[in-house]
C-alpha atoms as an extended CHARMM CRD file, in Angstrom:
* protein
*
       254  EXT
         1         1  MET       CA             62.8760000000       91.2550000000      188.9410000000  PROA      1               0.0000000000
         2         2  LYS       CA             65.0590000000       94.0010000000      188.9380000000  PROA      2               0.0000000000
         3         3  PRO       CA             66.3680000000       95.3620000000      185.9180000000  PROA      3               0.0000000000
         4         4  PHE       CA             70.4870000000       94.7960000000      185.3570000000  PROA      4               0.0000000000
         5         5  LEU       CA             72.9720000000       97.3980000000      184.0240000000  PROA      5               0.0000000000
         6         6  PHE       CA             75.8640000000       95.5290000000      182.4370000000  PROA      6               0.0000000000
         7         7  ILE       CA             79.1730000000       96.7140000000      182.9360000000  PROA      7               0.0000000000
         8         8  ALA       CA             83.2280000000       95.7170000000      183.0540000000  PROA      8               0.0000000000
         9         9  PRO       CA             84.2610000000       94.0200000000      186.1350000000  PROA      9               0.0000000000
        10        10  ARG       CA             86.3970000000       96.0130000000      188.9170000000  PROA      10              0.0000000000
        11        11  SER       CA             84.7840000000       99.1490000000      188.2530000000  PROA      11              0.0000000000
        12        12  THR       CA             81.3330000000       97.9460000000      189.9900000000  PROA      12              0.0000000000
        13        13  LYS       CA             80.5610000000      100.6320000000      192.2930000000  PROA      13              0.0000000000
        14        14  ARG       CA             82.4660000000      103.8760000000      190.6670000000  PROA      14              0.0000000000
        15        15  HSD       CA             79.8420000000      103.2570000000      187.5040000000  PROA      15              0.0000000000
        16        16  ALA       CA             77.0350000000      102.5040000000      189.7770000000  PROA      16              0.0000000000
        17        17  VAL       CA             77.6830000000      106.1120000000      191.1430000000  PROA      17              0.0000000000
        18        18  LEU       CA             77.7890000000      107.1450000000      187.6740000000  PROA      18              0.0000000000
        19        19  PHE       CA             74.6020000000      106.1090000000      186.8980000000  PROA      19              0.0000000000
        20        20  TRP       CA             72.7930000000      107.6920000000      189.5630000000  PROA      20              0.0000000000
        21        21  SER       CA             74.8610000000      110.8090000000      189.2270000000  PROA      21              0.0000000000
        22        22  LEU       CA             73.5490000000      111.5890000000      185.5230000000  PROA      22              0.0000000000
        23        23  LEU       CA             69.6520000000      109.6960000000      185.6700000000  PROA      23              0.0000000000
        24        24  VAL       CA             69.0190000000      111.4330000000      189.0960000000  PROA      24              0.0000000000
        25        25  PRO       CA             69.2620000000      114.9520000000      187.9340000000  PROA      25              0.0000000000
        26        26  ALA       CA             67.3800000000      114.3960000000      184.7470000000  PROA      26              0.0000000000
        27        27  LEU       CA             64.3300000000      112.5150000000      186.2720000000  PROA      27              0.0000000000
        28        28  MET       CA             64.0890000000      115.3920000000      188.9110000000  PROA      28              0.0000000000
        29        29  GLY       CA             64.4290000000      117.7250000000      186.2360000000  PROA      29              0.0000000000
        30        30  GLY       CA             61.9720000000      116.1100000000      183.9630000000  PROA      30              0.0000000000
        31        31  CYS       CA             62.2220000000      113.9020000000      180.6780000000  PROA      31              0.0000000000
        32        32  THR       CA             62.4640000000      117.0940000000      178.3310000000  PROA      32              0.0000000000
        33        33  THR       CA             65.4450000000      119.1240000000      179.2590000000  PROA      33              0.0000000000
        34        34  THR       CA             68.4870000000      119.3450000000      180.7990000000  PROA      34              0.0000000000
        35        35  GLY       CA             69.4630000000      122.4020000000      183.4200000000  PROA      35              0.0000000000
        36        36  THR       CA             67.3980000000      124.9160000000      185.1110000000  PROA      36              0.0000000000
        37        37  THR       CA             66.1950000000      126.9620000000      182.5340000000  PROA      37              0.0000000000
        38        38  SER       CA             64.7240000000      125.6460000000      178.9840000000  PROA      38              0.0000000000
        39        39  PRO       CA             64.9270000000      127.7690000000      175.6910000000  PROA      39              0.0000000000
        40        40  GLU       CA             61.3790000000      129.0300000000      176.1210000000  PROA      40              0.0000000000
        41        41  THR       CA             61.8540000000      130.0170000000      179.7920000000  PROA      41              0.0000000000
        42        42  THR       CA             65.0360000000      132.0400000000      178.8830000000  PROA      42              0.0000000000
        43        43  ALA       CA             63.7710000000      133.4420000000      175.3690000000  PROA      43              0.0000000000
        44        44  MET       CA             60.5810000000      134.7540000000      177.6970000000  PROA      44              0.0000000000
        45        45  SER       CA             62.9570000000      136.4280000000      180.4710000000  PROA      45              0.0000000000
        46        46  ASN       CA             65.0220000000      138.1800000000      177.1810000000  PROA      46              0.0000000000
        47        47  GLY       CA             61.8530000000      139.8140000000      175.8200000000  PROA      47              0.0000000000
        48        48  ALA       CA             60.7810000000      137.2480000000      173.5180000000  PROA      48              0.0000000000
        49        49  THR       CA             57.1100000000      136.8230000000      172.3730000000  PROA      49              0.0000000000
        50        50  PRO       CA             55.5130000000      133.1440000000      171.8860000000  PROA      50              0.0000000000
        51        51  ILE       CA             53.6530000000      133.1170000000      168.6830000000  PROA      51              0.0000000000
        52        52  THR       CA             51.9130000000      129.8580000000      167.2730000000  PROA      52              0.0000000000
        53        53  VAL       CA             51.8860000000      128.3720000000      163.9120000000  PROA      53              0.0000000000
        54        54  ASP       CA             48.9270000000      130.3510000000      162.8100000000  PROA      54              0.0000000000
        55        55  LYS       CA             50.2490000000      133.2640000000      163.9860000000  PROA      55              0.0000000000
        56        56  LEU       CA             53.5460000000      133.5010000000      162.2980000000  PROA      56              0.0000000000
        57        57  PRO       CA             55.0920000000      136.2710000000      160.0040000000  PROA      57              0.0000000000
        58        58  PRO       CA             55.1470000000      135.8070000000      156.6850000000  PROA      58              0.0000000000
        59        59  GLY       CA             57.4150000000      133.4530000000      155.2830000000  PROA      59              0.0000000000
        60        60  VAL       CA             57.1840000000      130.9690000000      157.7200000000  PROA      60              0.0000000000
        61        61  ALA       CA             53.7200000000      129.8410000000      158.1900000000  PROA      61              0.0000000000
        62        62  ASP       CA             52.7400000000      130.7370000000      154.5210000000  PROA      62              0.0000000000
        63        63  SER       CA             55.3330000000      130.2830000000      152.1470000000  PROA      63              0.0000000000
        64        64  GLY       CA             55.5150000000      131.8750000000      148.3730000000  PROA      64              0.0000000000
        65        65  GLN       CA             56.1390000000      135.3570000000      150.0900000000  PROA      65              0.0000000000
        66        66  ASP       CA             58.8260000000      137.8960000000      149.5080000000  PROA      66              0.0000000000
        67        67  LEU       CA             60.4430000000      139.7860000000      152.7860000000  PROA      67              0.0000000000
        68        68  PRO       CA             59.0290000000      143.5120000000      152.6530000000  PROA      68              0.0000000000
        69        69  ASP       CA             62.0760000000      144.7880000000      154.3460000000  PROA      69              0.0000000000
        70        70  TYR       CA             64.9010000000      142.6800000000      153.1600000000  PROA      70              0.0000000000
        71        71  ARG       CA             67.4580000000      144.7380000000      150.9360000000  PROA      71              0.0000000000
        72        72  ILE       CA             68.8370000000      143.6050000000      148.1240000000  PROA      72              0.0000000000
        73        73  GLY       CA             72.2770000000      142.1900000000      148.4200000000  PROA      73              0.0000000000
        74        74  ALA       CA             75.5490000000      141.4360000000      145.8390000000  PROA      74              0.0000000000
        75        75  LEU       CA             74.8700000000      137.7860000000      144.3440000000  PROA      75              0.0000000000
        76        76  ASP       CA             71.4100000000      137.7020000000      145.3410000000  PROA      76              0.0000000000
        77        77  VAL       CA             69.3210000000      136.0020000000      142.1630000000  PROA      77              0.0000000000
        78        78  LEU       CA             66.4900000000      137.8210000000      141.1720000000  PROA      78              0.0000000000
        79        79  GLU       CA             62.8540000000      136.8000000000      139.1570000000  PROA      79              0.0000000000
        80        80  ILE       CA             61.9800000000      139.8320000000      137.0300000000  PROA      80              0.0000000000
        81        81  SER       CA             58.5780000000      139.1370000000      134.9970000000  PROA      81              0.0000000000
        82        82  VAL       CA             56.8990000000      142.1470000000      132.9240000000  PROA      82              0.0000000000
        83        83  PHE       CA             53.0680000000      141.7490000000      132.2000000000  PROA      83              0.0000000000
        84        84  GLU       CA             52.2860000000      140.7600000000      129.0890000000  PROA      84              0.0000000000
        85        85  VAL       CA             56.2390000000      141.3120000000      127.6390000000  PROA      85              0.0000000000
        86        86  PRO       CA             57.0830000000      137.5940000000      128.1560000000  PROA      86              0.0000000000
        87        87  ASN       CA             60.7510000000      138.2700000000      126.5870000000  PROA      87              0.0000000000
        88        88  LEU       CA             61.7410000000      140.8070000000      129.0320000000  PROA      88              0.0000000000
        89        89  SER       CA             61.0580000000      137.9850000000      132.1590000000  PROA      89              0.0000000000
        90        90  LYS       CA             64.3070000000      136.6510000000      133.2200000000  PROA      90              0.0000000000
        91        91  SER       CA             65.8570000000      136.1720000000      136.0510000000  PROA      91              0.0000000000
        92        92  VAL       CA             68.7040000000      138.0320000000      136.7490000000  PROA      92              0.0000000000
        93        93  GLN       CA             72.5150000000      137.6800000000      139.1210000000  PROA      93              0.0000000000
        94        94  VAL       CA             73.0300000000      141.3320000000      141.0250000000  PROA      94              0.0000000000
        95        95  ASN       CA             76.8230000000      141.5130000000      140.3930000000  PROA      95              0.0000000000
        96        96  GLY       CA             79.3400000000      142.3970000000      142.8540000000  PROA      96              0.0000000000
        97        97  SER       CA             78.9510000000      145.8160000000      142.4300000000  PROA      97              0.0000000000
        98        98  GLY       CA             75.4160000000      145.5370000000      143.2020000000  PROA      98              0.0000000000
        99        99  GLN       CA             74.1690000000      146.4760000000      139.7540000000  PROA      99              0.0000000000
       100       100  ILE       CA             72.0270000000      144.0260000000      137.3880000000  PROA      100             0.0000000000
       101       101  ALA       CA             71.9630000000      144.0280000000      133.4410000000  PROA      101             0.0000000000
       102       102  PHE       CA             68.2570000000      144.1990000000      132.1620000000  PROA      102             0.0000000000
       103       103  PRO       CA             67.3260000000      144.4070000000      128.8250000000  PROA      103             0.0000000000
       104       104  LEU       CA             66.2290000000      147.3710000000      126.5400000000  PROA      104             0.0000000000
       105       105  ILE       CA             67.4830000000      149.3980000000      129.9770000000  PROA      105             0.0000000000
       106       106  GLY       CA             70.8930000000      148.1820000000      130.5830000000  PROA      106             0.0000000000
       107       107  SER       CA             72.6000000000      148.9460000000      134.0510000000  PROA      107             0.0000000000
       108       108  VAL       CA             70.4380000000      149.2150000000      137.2120000000  PROA      108             0.0000000000
       109       109  PRO       CA             70.9490000000      149.1150000000      140.6690000000  PROA      109             0.0000000000
       110       110  ALA       CA             69.7170000000      146.4470000000      142.4060000000  PROA      110             0.0000000000
       111       111  ALA       CA             71.7240000000      146.4220000000      145.8640000000  PROA      111             0.0000000000
       112       112  GLY       CA             70.2970000000      148.3500000000      148.8950000000  PROA      112             0.0000000000
       113       113  LYS       CA             66.8810000000      148.3040000000      148.0600000000  PROA      113             0.0000000000
       114       114  THR       CA             63.7460000000      146.6110000000      148.5260000000  PROA      114             0.0000000000
       115       115  THR       CA             61.8240000000      144.2740000000      145.5630000000  PROA      115             0.0000000000
       116       116  ALA       CA             59.1810000000      147.1980000000      145.7970000000  PROA      116             0.0000000000
       117       117  GLU       CA             61.7610000000      149.6400000000      145.0920000000  PROA      117             0.0000000000
       118       118  LEU       CA             63.6710000000      147.7450000000      142.3150000000  PROA      118             0.0000000000
       119       119  LYS       CA             60.3160000000      147.1500000000      140.6330000000  PROA      119             0.0000000000
       120       120  ALA       CA             59.6930000000      151.1360000000      140.6590000000  PROA      120             0.0000000000
       121       121  GLU       CA             63.0270000000      152.0660000000      138.9940000000  PROA      121             0.0000000000
       122       122  LEU       CA             62.7510000000      149.4060000000      136.3110000000  PROA      122             0.0000000000
       123       123  GLU       CA             58.9070000000      150.5580000000      135.7830000000  PROA      123             0.0000000000
       124       124  LYS       CA             60.1420000000      153.7390000000      135.5400000000  PROA      124             0.0000000000
       125       125  ARG       CA             62.9130000000      153.5000000000      133.5300000000  PROA      125             0.0000000000
       126       126  LEU       CA             60.8250000000      151.2530000000      131.0510000000  PROA      126             0.0000000000
       127       127  GLY       CA             58.1640000000      153.3820000000      131.0220000000  PROA      127             0.0000000000
       128       128  ALA       CA             60.0900000000      156.4960000000      130.1320000000  PROA      128             0.0000000000
       129       129  LYS       CA             61.4490000000      155.1840000000      126.3300000000  PROA      129             0.0000000000
       130       130  TYR       CA             60.2630000000      151.7270000000      125.7000000000  PROA      130             0.0000000000
       131       131  LEU       CA             56.7950000000      150.6600000000      126.8380000000  PROA      131             0.0000000000
       132       132  GLN       CA             53.4900000000      152.1560000000      127.9100000000  PROA      132             0.0000000000
       133       133  SER       CA             52.7450000000      151.5100000000      131.6390000000  PROA      133             0.0000000000
       134       134  PRO       CA             54.6680000000      148.7820000000      132.4540000000  PROA      134             0.0000000000
       135       135  GLN       CA             53.7520000000      146.3520000000      134.9460000000  PROA      135             0.0000000000
       136       136  VAL       CA             56.8230000000      145.0590000000      137.1040000000  PROA      136             0.0000000000
       137       137  ASP       CA             57.4410000000      142.4830000000      139.8190000000  PROA      137             0.0000000000
       138       138  VAL       CA             60.5120000000      141.5520000000      141.2220000000  PROA      138             0.0000000000
       139       139  ALA       CA             60.8760000000      138.5970000000      143.9380000000  PROA      139             0.0000000000
       140       140  ILE       CA             64.0770000000      137.2080000000      144.8840000000  PROA      140             0.0000000000
       141       141  LYS       CA             64.7220000000      133.6230000000      143.8640000000  PROA      141             0.0000000000
       142       142  HSD       CA             67.9590000000      132.8580000000      145.7970000000  PROA      142             0.0000000000
       143       143  SER       CA             69.8650000000      135.2920000000      148.0480000000  PROA      143             0.0000000000
       144       144  PRO       CA             73.3450000000      133.5820000000      149.3390000000  PROA      144             0.0000000000
       145       145  SER       CA             73.1230000000      136.9880000000      151.8450000000  PROA      145             0.0000000000
       146       146  GLN       CA             70.3570000000      135.2640000000      153.5430000000  PROA      146             0.0000000000
       147       147  ARG       CA             71.2300000000      132.7950000000      156.3660000000  PROA      147             0.0000000000
       148       148  VAL       CA             70.0220000000      130.7700000000      159.4390000000  PROA      148             0.0000000000
       149       149  THR       CA             71.2060000000      129.6330000000      162.6200000000  PROA      149             0.0000000000
       150       150  VAL       CA             71.2410000000      126.4410000000      164.0010000000  PROA      150             0.0000000000
       151       151  GLU       CA             72.0080000000      125.3630000000      167.4100000000  PROA      151             0.0000000000
       152       152  GLY       CA             71.7370000000      122.8100000000      170.1630000000  PROA      152             0.0000000000
       153       153  ALA       CA             71.1600000000      118.9860000000      170.0770000000  PROA      153             0.0000000000
       154       154  VAL       CA             72.4280000000      118.6610000000      166.2480000000  PROA      154             0.0000000000
       155       155  ARG       CA             75.3210000000      116.9230000000      164.9330000000  PROA      155             0.0000000000
       156       156  GLN       CA             76.6500000000      120.1630000000      163.0220000000  PROA      156             0.0000000000
       157       157  PRO       CA             75.3750000000      123.3260000000      164.5600000000  PROA      157             0.0000000000
       158       158  GLY       CA             76.1320000000      126.4940000000      162.2390000000  PROA      158             0.0000000000
       159       159  ILE       CA             75.3490000000      129.1110000000      160.4120000000  PROA      159             0.0000000000
       160       160  PHE       CA             73.6030000000      128.0310000000      156.6730000000  PROA      160             0.0000000000
       161       161  PRO       CA             72.9130000000      129.8330000000      153.5380000000  PROA      161             0.0000000000
       162       162  LEU       CA             69.1180000000      129.7390000000      153.0670000000  PROA      162             0.0000000000
       163       163  VAL       CA             68.2910000000      128.2530000000      149.3700000000  PROA      163             0.0000000000
       164       164  GLY       CA             64.8960000000      129.3230000000      147.7950000000  PROA      164             0.0000000000
       165       165  GLU       CA             62.0380000000      128.5300000000      150.1940000000  PROA      165             0.0000000000
       166       166  MET       CA             63.8460000000      126.1240000000      152.9770000000  PROA      166             0.0000000000
       167       167  THR       CA             61.9030000000      124.6530000000      155.6960000000  PROA      167             0.0000000000
       168       168  LEU       CA             62.5830000000      123.8860000000      158.7890000000  PROA      168             0.0000000000
       169       169  SER       CA             63.4950000000      120.0180000000      158.2050000000  PROA      169             0.0000000000
       170       170  GLN       CA             65.5350000000      120.8450000000      155.4760000000  PROA      170             0.0000000000
       171       171  THR       CA             67.3040000000      123.2470000000      157.7540000000  PROA      171             0.0000000000
       172       172  ILE       CA             67.9460000000      120.2170000000      160.3830000000  PROA      172             0.0000000000
       173       173  ALA       CA             68.8830000000      117.8340000000      157.2970000000  PROA      173             0.0000000000
       174       174  LEU       CA             71.5550000000      120.7740000000      156.6420000000  PROA      174             0.0000000000
       175       175  ALA       CA             72.8450000000      120.3170000000      160.5860000000  PROA      175             0.0000000000
       176       176  ARG       CA             73.4190000000      116.6900000000      159.6940000000  PROA      176             0.0000000000
       177       177  GLY       CA             70.1920000000      115.7380000000      161.6560000000  PROA      177             0.0000000000
       178       178  PHE       CA             69.5140000000      115.4130000000      165.4560000000  PROA      178             0.0000000000
       179       179  ASP       CA             72.1790000000      114.4090000000      167.9310000000  PROA      179             0.0000000000
       180       180  GLU       CA             71.2340000000      111.2480000000      170.2130000000  PROA      180             0.0000000000
       181       181  THR       CA             70.0980000000      113.6080000000      172.4800000000  PROA      181             0.0000000000
       182       182  ALA       CA             67.3250000000      115.7200000000      170.9660000000  PROA      182             0.0000000000
       183       183  GLU       CA             64.0630000000      116.7240000000      172.1620000000  PROA      183             0.0000000000
       184       184  GLU       CA             61.8660000000      116.5450000000      168.5780000000  PROA      184             0.0000000000
       185       185  HSD       CA             58.5990000000      117.6850000000      170.3670000000  PROA      185             0.0000000000
       186       186  GLY       CA             59.6780000000      121.5230000000      170.7590000000  PROA      186             0.0000000000
       187       187  VAL       CA             62.1720000000      122.6620000000      168.2500000000  PROA      187             0.0000000000
       188       188  LEU       CA             62.0320000000      126.4330000000      168.9800000000  PROA      188             0.0000000000
       189       189  VAL       CA             62.2350000000      129.2190000000      165.8130000000  PROA      189             0.0000000000
       190       190  PHE       CA             63.4610000000      132.5450000000      166.5050000000  PROA      190             0.0000000000
       191       191  ARG       CA             62.4580000000      135.3600000000      164.6930000000  PROA      191             0.0000000000
       192       192  ARG       CA             62.6080000000      139.7460000000      164.9600000000  PROA      192             0.0000000000
       193       193  VAL       CA             59.8410000000      141.3740000000      163.1240000000  PROA      193             0.0000000000
       194       194  ASN       CA             59.6390000000      144.9380000000      163.3310000000  PROA      194             0.0000000000
       195       195  GLY       CA             62.4270000000      144.9220000000      165.7600000000  PROA      195             0.0000000000
       196       196  LYS       CA             60.7490000000      142.8540000000      167.9150000000  PROA      196             0.0000000000
       197       197  LYS       CA             61.6660000000      139.2180000000      168.8610000000  PROA      197             0.0000000000
       198       198  ASN       CA             59.5010000000      136.5390000000      168.5980000000  PROA      198             0.0000000000
       199       199  VAL       CA             59.3500000000      132.8790000000      169.2960000000  PROA      199             0.0000000000
       200       200  ALA       CA             57.9570000000      129.8650000000      168.1670000000  PROA      200             0.0000000000
       201       201  SER       CA             57.7610000000      125.7550000000      168.7830000000  PROA      201             0.0000000000
       202       202  PHE       CA             57.6250000000      123.3510000000      166.3710000000  PROA      202             0.0000000000
       203       203  ASP       CA             57.2640000000      119.2770000000      166.8060000000  PROA      203             0.0000000000
       204       204  LEU       CA             59.4920000000      117.9600000000      164.1350000000  PROA      204             0.0000000000
       205       205  THR       CA             58.2670000000      114.1370000000      164.6520000000  PROA      205             0.0000000000
       206       206  ALA       CA             54.5190000000      115.2270000000      163.8230000000  PROA      206             0.0000000000
       207       207  ILE       CA             55.8360000000      117.0720000000      160.7100000000  PROA      207             0.0000000000
       208       208  GLN       CA             57.9240000000      114.1130000000      159.3810000000  PROA      208             0.0000000000
       209       209  LYS       CA             54.9970000000      112.2710000000      159.9000000000  PROA      209             0.0000000000
       210       210  GLY       CA             52.8730000000      114.7970000000      158.2290000000  PROA      210             0.0000000000
       211       211  GLN       CA             51.0510000000      115.9470000000      160.8390000000  PROA      211             0.0000000000
       212       212  ALA       CA             51.5870000000      119.2260000000      160.9960000000  PROA      212             0.0000000000
       213       213  THR       CA             53.0580000000      122.0880000000      158.8230000000  PROA      213             0.0000000000
       214       214  ASP       CA             56.5380000000      122.0060000000      157.7040000000  PROA      214             0.0000000000
       215       215  PRO       CA             57.6830000000      125.8950000000      158.2450000000  PROA      215             0.0000000000
       216       216  VAL       CA             59.7020000000      127.7330000000      155.5460000000  PROA      216             0.0000000000
       217       217  LEU       CA             62.4040000000      129.6720000000      157.1630000000  PROA      217             0.0000000000
       218       218  GLN       CA             63.3710000000      133.0140000000      156.1410000000  PROA      218             0.0000000000
       219       219  GLY       CA             66.9850000000      135.1080000000      156.6960000000  PROA      219             0.0000000000
       220       220  GLY       CA             68.3360000000      135.8630000000      160.3300000000  PROA      220             0.0000000000
       221       221  ASP       CA             66.0720000000      133.1130000000      161.9440000000  PROA      221             0.0000000000
       222       222  ILE       CA             67.7210000000      131.0050000000      164.7200000000  PROA      222             0.0000000000
       223       223  VAL       CA             66.7930000000      127.5520000000      165.4370000000  PROA      223             0.0000000000
       224       224  VAL       CA             67.4690000000      125.8150000000      168.6210000000  PROA      224             0.0000000000
       225       225  VAL       CA             67.1970000000      122.0200000000      169.1920000000  PROA      225             0.0000000000
       226       226  ASP       CA             66.9990000000      121.8450000000      173.0590000000  PROA      226             0.0000000000
       227       227  GLN       CA             68.0710000000      118.2440000000      174.8070000000  PROA      227             0.0000000000
       228       228  SER       CA             66.1300000000      115.6280000000      176.2160000000  PROA      228             0.0000000000
       229       229  GLY       CA             67.3970000000      115.2050000000      179.8480000000  PROA      229             0.0000000000
       230       230  LEU       CA             66.8180000000      111.2500000000      180.3750000000  PROA      230             0.0000000000
       231       231  LYS       CA             68.5620000000      110.7660000000      176.3760000000  PROA      231             0.0000000000
       232       232  ALA       CA             71.0020000000      113.0760000000      177.6100000000  PROA      232             0.0000000000
       233       233  ALA       CA             71.8090000000      110.9570000000      180.9410000000  PROA      233             0.0000000000
       234       234  TRP       CA             72.0070000000      107.7760000000      178.7870000000  PROA      234             0.0000000000
       235       235  ALA       CA             74.4820000000      109.1690000000      176.5830000000  PROA      235             0.0000000000
       236       236  GLY       CA             76.3060000000      110.2690000000      179.2380000000  PROA      236             0.0000000000
       237       237  LEU       CA             76.7290000000      107.4340000000      180.4530000000  PROA      237             0.0000000000
       238       238  ARG       CA             76.5950000000      104.7960000000      177.3730000000  PROA      238             0.0000000000
       239       239  SER       CA             79.8470000000      107.2100000000      177.1280000000  PROA      239             0.0000000000
       240       240  ALA       CA             81.8090000000      106.8230000000      180.4300000000  PROA      240             0.0000000000
       241       241  LEU       CA             80.7940000000      102.4920000000      180.3270000000  PROA      241             0.0000000000
       242       242  PRO       CA             83.7330000000      100.7950000000      179.2220000000  PROA      242             0.0000000000
       243       243  VAL       CA             82.8240000000       97.9340000000      176.4250000000  PROA      243             0.0000000000
       244       244  ALA       CA             83.3640000000       94.6480000000      178.6470000000  PROA      244             0.0000000000
       245       245  THR       CA             86.1350000000       92.8510000000      177.0550000000  PROA      245             0.0000000000
       246       246  GLY       CA             85.6760000000       89.3070000000      179.7280000000  PROA      246             0.0000000000
       247       247  VAL       CA             83.3800000000       88.1440000000      182.2240000000  PROA      247             0.0000000000
       248       248  ALA       CA             80.9660000000       90.6940000000      182.9710000000  PROA      248             0.0000000000
       249       249  THR       CA             79.7380000000       91.9470000000      186.4970000000  PROA      249             0.0000000000
       250       250  PHE       CA             75.9150000000       93.0220000000      186.4240000000  PROA      250             0.0000000000
       251       251  VAL       CA             74.6990000000       95.4650000000      189.3100000000  PROA      251             0.0000000000
       252       252  PRO       CA             71.3150000000       95.8150000000      190.0930000000  PROA      252             0.0000000000
       253       253  LEU       CA             69.5800000000       99.6480000000      189.6200000000  PROA      253             0.0000000000
       254       254  LEU       CA             66.7910000000       98.9780000000      191.3550000000  PROA      254             0.0000000000
């Protein structure tokens, strides 16, 4: 028995042709991507290095680590702790002038420094008058200057701020989720590490089922959600077909 397509009258031939013009290229190109060049191929031709989850740079495969090369910016929120001095351990925000206000030592320039550089400056100032051999830790708690880009088959592509430790699935949710053409099994994350481009692929379906780790993103990451060719063909066909309001015609597809 042949499958049938339900379409409105007086457009039988035109829509049958439209169906095959949409479906055949998708089937010939495979069921995962549209076009002749996938993001993986494009990434490789542009010099990006493919990496696996185990080999991802710190910040994606292993959460809870600060970015050693990240420069503190205005309005960043820092978590500063002083060993065995709980009264000096606090969250502070960098003001618009790039300064933080810290107990005992007052205003300290922070913008443009790494967390290691600010740590050394605070230890120096606290040790000069107030504490003996202070041990200070500085971490980025929140940074509006850290952003991630989401492109491709999502409902709202764009640039989004990273708030705390945001995972890949949370970032996709910020982009209002996948659209109806998305290929959830091969979401790409592009990252520049030490001046070198890297790319890794993640299966969001496995992540959502708890079968794979949901990677933590870091500022500057680019997330690309590819299209499924077959899904895109069906979506295009559905949008092109009129809704039947009277007696309908059934057209054999095969």
